[in-house]
N, C-alpha and C positions, 0 to 999 in steps of 0.2 A: 911696231912702226916707229920710225925716228920722230922725236918730239912728242910722243905720247906715252912717256914712261909712267904716267899716272894711271894708265888704263888697267882696270881690273876686269876679270871675267864675270859676267852676269848672265844668269839663265833667262831672266826677264828684263826687258828694256821697256821703258815708258815713253810714249809720245803724246804730248798734250796739244790739242788744237783749241779753237775758240770755245767749243762746248764745255771744256773743263773749267772755264771761267764764267760761263753764263749764269751758273747758279748763284754767283756772288753779285750779280747785277751788271757785270761788264758786257756790254753789247759790242763785242770786239770786232766781228766782221759781218755777220748777217744783217742785211737791211740797214747798213750804216747811215744811209740817207735819212732814215727816220730820226736818228739821233741829231742829225744836223738841222733838220727842218722843224722839229717839235719844240715849240717855244716853251711849253710847260716842262718838258724834260730838261731843256737847257737851263731853265730857272732852278729846277730841283738839283741839277748837277753843278750849278754855279759856273756854267761854261762861259767863256769870253764872248763879248759882242762880235757880231760878224759884219763884214762889209754889206752894203745894200745889194751888191751884185751877186753875192754868194747863193742865196736861196734860189734865184732864178737859174743860175748856171748849174747848180746841183740838180734841180728838177729837169733841166734839159739833158744833163748827163745821164740821169736815171732812165729817161725815155730812150736815149741812145743805146744804153746797155741792154735794155729790154729788146730793142730791135735787133741787136747782135746776139741775142739769147745768152747773155752773160749775166750772172747774178749781181745784184746791186750791193756788192761788198765794199769794205773800206779800201782794199788794194785795187779793186777794179775802178772805183772812182778816181783814185790817184793815177792809175795807169792811163785812163782816158784823158785826164787833165794834162798829164805830162806829154802825151802824144800831141795834144793841142798846142802846148808850149813849144815842142820840137818842131811842129809844122810851121808855126809862126816864125821861129828862128831861121828855118830854111828859107822862107819867103824873104825875110829881111836881109839875107846874105847872098841871094841869087839875083843879080842885076837883071837877068833875062826875065825872070818872073815879075819883077817890079815893072819892067818895061811893057810886058804883055798885059798886066792888070794894074795899070796906074791908078784907077779910081778906087781900089779897095785897100790901098797901102795904109791909110790912116785907120781903117776899120780893123785891119789885121793887128796893127800895133795896139789898138784899144782892146781887142779881144785877148791878145797876149797878156796885157797888164791885168785884165780881169781874171784870166786863168791862173796867173801866179798869185793873185790875191786870194782866190778860192783855195789854192794849194796851201798857202800859209794859214788860212782859217781852219782848214782840215787838220793841219799839223798841230796848231794850238788846241783844237778840240781834242785830238788824239791824246796829247800830253795831259790835259786837264782831266779827261775822262778816265784815263788808265792809271794816273799817278796817285789818286786819292785812295786811302785805305777804306775797305768795306767791312761792315760788321756781318760776319758770316755765321755767327752763332754756333749751334751744335753741328750743323752741316760742315762748317769749316774744321771743327775738331775731328770729325769723322774722316774728312779728306786727308788731313795730316796723319791720322792713325793708319789709314789705308796705305799711304806711301811708306810709312815706317814699317808696316807689316811686309810689304813687298821687299823692302831692303833686307829685312831679317830672313825672309824665305830664300833670298839669293845667297846669303852667307850669314849663318847664325852668329858665329863668333866675331865676325868683322862685317856688320851690316853694310850693304852697298847696293844702290840703285841709281843707275843713270837715267835722268829725265831730260828729254829734249823737247823744246817748245818753240813755236813761232809767235807766241803771244808776247805782247809788250808790257802787260800789267805786272804789278808787284804782288799779286795774290799769294804766291807760295812763300815769298819772303815774309809777308805779313802773318801767314799762318804759323811760321816757325820762329816768331820773335819770342825772346825769353820772358816777356812781360805777360804772356797769355797764362791761363789758369794752370797749365801743366807744362813743364819743360819737356822738349822733344826727347824721345827715347833714342833717336838717331839724328845726329846734327845735319844741318843743310849747308851745302857748299855751292856758291854761285860764281866763284872766281874773284869776289870782292872780299878782302879781309874784313871780318866782322859782318859780312853779308850786306848791311845797309849803313855802314859807317860813313858819314859825310866826308868827302874828300879822299876816301880810300880808292886806290887804283887797282884795276883788274890785273890779275897775274895768273898764269897757268899753274904756278906752284901751289896755289890754293887747293888744287884738285888732288894733291898728293896724299891728303888725309882721307880716311874712310868716311862713309856717310852717304847721304843723298846728294848726288851731284847733279846740279841743274845747269843745263847748257842752253843759252838763249841764242838761237840761230839767227834771229832777225833783230837782235838788240833789245833795248829796254828804254822806257820813257824816263828813267832816272839815270841813264848812262850818258855821259857827255865826253866829247873829245876835246882834249887840250890842243889848241891850234899850234903851239910851239913844240910840245913834246910828242904829240900824236897819241899820247896815252889816254886810256879810257878811265874815267873816275866816276864815283857815285855822287849824286846830288839829288835831293828831293825838294826843290824850292816850291813855295806857295804860289809864286807867279813866275811866268817864263818871259824873259826879255828877248829882244831880237837877236842878241849875241848868243844866248843860250839856245834859242831855236835853231840857229844855223849850225850849232855843234851837237845837236841831239843825235845820239847814236842809235838810230833805227834804220832798218833796211826795208824800206818800201819804195814803190815805183818813183823814180826821180831822185832818190836819196841813196842809191846803191853805193856801197863802198868798193874799193878795189878788191878784186877777187883774191881769196886766200889770205886776206889781212885778218889779224886777230882783233877781237875775240871770235868773230864769225867764222873765220877759216878754221880755228881750233875746234869750234863746236861741230862744224860739218865733217872734219877729219875724224873726230872722235865718234860721231854718228856712224860713219862708214865702218870704222874699226869695230864698233860694238855690234853692228849688224852681221859681221863676219863670224862671230863667236856665240851669239845668243841663241836660245832655242825658240823664243817667242817674243813678239813685240805687241804691247798693249797700247792701242790707239784710243784716246778718249776725246771725243768731240772734234776729230780731225776730218776735214771734208774730202781729203785725197784730191785736192786741186792744185797744190803748190808744187810746180815742176821741180824746183830746187830739191825738195825732199823726195819726190817721187822717183826722180832719176837715180838718186842714191839708193833708195829701196830696191829698185830693179837691178842696178849695177851690182850691189852687194849680193843679191839673190843669185845672179849669174856666176859669182865667184865661189859659191858654196857647193859642197857635195850634196847636202840635203837642205831644202829650203826651211827658213824659219816660219813659224805660224803667225798669221795675222789675226789678232784678237781685237775686235772693233766694238767700242761702246758708243753708240749714238742712236738717238730715237728716230732718226730719219733715213738711215741707209742700211742696206743688207749686202750680202756677198756679191750679188750681181752688179750693184752700183759700184762697189769697190773695184771689182775686176774691170768694169767698163772704164773707169777713170784711170786705172793703171795701164790699160791697153792704149788709151789715148796718149798718155805720157810716154809710153814706149815708142810710139811712132815719132815723137818729137825729140827723142834722146839721141845724142851723138855717141853714147857709150854702148858697150855690149850689155845687153839686158836680158833678163829672164822673168817671164810672167809666172806668178804662182798658179797652181790649180785652184779652182773655185772651192774644192773640198778642203783646201788648206786655209780658208778664210772663215772665221766664226764671228758672228755679229750678235750683240746683245742690245736690243732696242730699249735703252734705259736712259732716263733723264738723270744726269749726274747731279748728285746733291739731294736726291729724294731720300725719304726715311729708309734706313736699313740698307742703303746702297752698298756699303762696305762689304758686308757678308755676301751679298749677291754677286758683287764683282770678284771677290776671292773665290767663290764657288765656280764661277765662270772660268776664271784663269786656271784653276787647278783641275778642271774637268779633263778627262782623257789622260 
């Protein structure tokens, strides 16, 4: 595929969801409202102060999500708040609506201001919660060793493992820093020369080397866009200013970038290409609720002669739930899609990061 000359063939592809970071203390998506409202947790995490309106509107949003039977995840809070903001914007620009409901004009403006304040509070909390390094101890070393082993299994002489994630945290980069007890057997590539070098700019050329290739489909809390050059560079500040906040390179509701723009477009194109040639995809802690990812999984499956195997590690879901979520995404997709057979989905109900999980995962992957 043009523009993807870096692409190498891999038997196993890895996809990381929120559960792959939970063991390190990152409450990335599930019940994100608890992180926002828990004063003790906010103190321990040294999270920034919130507006007085934020706890009330977060609580109201949680109730609204429950009534819509939607999980109280990070993205769903932002999706709902962005909908509120868009509604208020429509009201503000439609003279007919203002003429029909003149008594609520000021209330709508006030609600819009409150919604935007909560969105900013959520974004600052996201940055602070995800950007700080965590002490993962022996579990972190075992995670790193697992990824290295998967890369070696893919190609012994030139280890290679493509990892795709929708997570925003820097857990993998921190696991592979040279300052840890042992240098990695297989280098990590994330598109940033030096991986975490301050000011380094993202480039697709970084992926021409062998190693563990990390693709951040939804950006990262330490990636920032330069307003002049539009380039993405790495920065890990202790505090986040208003200017930095507006240029934070993360793709969640209300902050979506132009479709196809790099590095997100590069990551999604690479994911699709990898799915056309791999034999199995290992999903760790992925809820199968992200339509951007689901549509690509189903579209790639439809373009293959034989489907790839779904290997799922999550303590909460089984093949029936995975297939149900895939079927729902298929109904919403504009692409030609193909659902896998349930027999092609294998699930391991395991909490990632538990003792001896590396050997358990490797046995699971290599079975059959």
